[in-house]
N, C-alpha and C positions, 0 to 999 in steps of 0.2 A: 610318523607325522612330524614335520618340521615346524619350528616356531615361525618360519617364513610363510606358512600356509595361511596365517591369520590376516585379517583385513588391515591390521596396523602396519604391516610391511608393504602393502600396496604393490606398486610396480617393481620395487626392489625384490620382493619375495618371488615375483614371477620369473626373475632372472636366474634364481638358484636352481641347480640341478644336482643329481647324484654323483658323488665322487667316492673313491675308496682309498684308504692308505695302502701303500705297497710296502710290506714288511720284508726286510732283508733276513734271510735264513741260509743255512748251509745244508747241502744234500751230498750224498755220495754220488760221484759221477760214474761209478762202475769201472773206472780205469785208473785214474791217478789219485783218487781220494776225494776229499770234500771240495765243493765249490759253492760260491755264493750265488743265490738266486733270489728273486723278489716274488712274493706271493701276495694275493689280495688279502687285506685285513679289514679293519673297521670301516663302516660306511658312514658318510656324512654329506651334508648339502653345502655347496659352495658355488661361487661365480668366478670364472677365470676370464679376465679381460686382457687381450694382447695389446701391447704398447705399439701403436701404429704411427708414432711420431716420425718425422723425417729422420731424426737422428737414429732412432731405433731401426728404421728400414735400411739406412746406410750401413749401420753396424752389422745387421743381419746379412746383407749382401757381401760384406767383407769377411764373413765367416763366423761372426758371433752368433750365439744362440738367441732365439726369439725370447723376449722378456714379457712376462705376464704379471698382473696384479691379481692375487687370489683374495676374495672376500668371503668370510665365513661368519657363522654365529660366534658371538663373543666367547662362548664356552669352548670352542674348538681350538686346541692349542697346536699350532704348526710351527716347527722350528727347523732351522738349518741343521742337517741336510735331509729332512724328511722328503719322501717321494710319494706323490699322489697320482691317481689316474682318474680322468673323467670317464664315466661309464658309457656315455652316449657314443663316443668316437675313439676311445682308447688313448686320448692325449695324455702323455706322461709329463709331469712337471716336477722339478726338484726345487724345493723351497730354499731361498737364499737369504731369508731374514727371519723374523719372528712375529707372530700375531700379537704377542705381548707388547711389542714396540709400537703398535698402532691400533689400539682398542678404543672404541667409543667409551666415554665415561659411563659409570653405573647409572647416572641420572638421565642418560640419553634414551629417547623413545625408539631409537634404531640400534638394537644390540648387536653391532657387528665389529669385526676386526679384519685388518688387511695385512698382507705380507707380499713381498716380491718373490717371484719364482722364475725359473728358466725352463724352456722346453728341453726335454732330455730323452735319451734312449736307455732302456734297461740293458745292463750288461749281458743278460741272458736272452735278449731279443734275437740275436744271431742264431740261437739254437732252435728257434721256433719256425 
């Protein structure tokens, strides 16, 4: 159960959905030795909003990665270069900031923190 399930979060709580941390680990590839892969780790609730500004759309069309803002419970610590996955559609995001840099104050009735992220592909996606 998430803190966002309560009535105090209202509409904001309805926007949060399941995410998982993607933990980097090494495995033997059976041929050349160890290789880095990402595996699902701890689960948490978050909301990822894509930046749809004109500037972001132009940058994306020019080859830049799509930019998102990830909002989480103030107790969830996300820092560069953490990698997270949205469970519903498999969207992979690489954190490019820190939730500690943009937390609501302790006195806030909305206990959230935000951080920028970019759409990303896991290096081992080509193997799947």
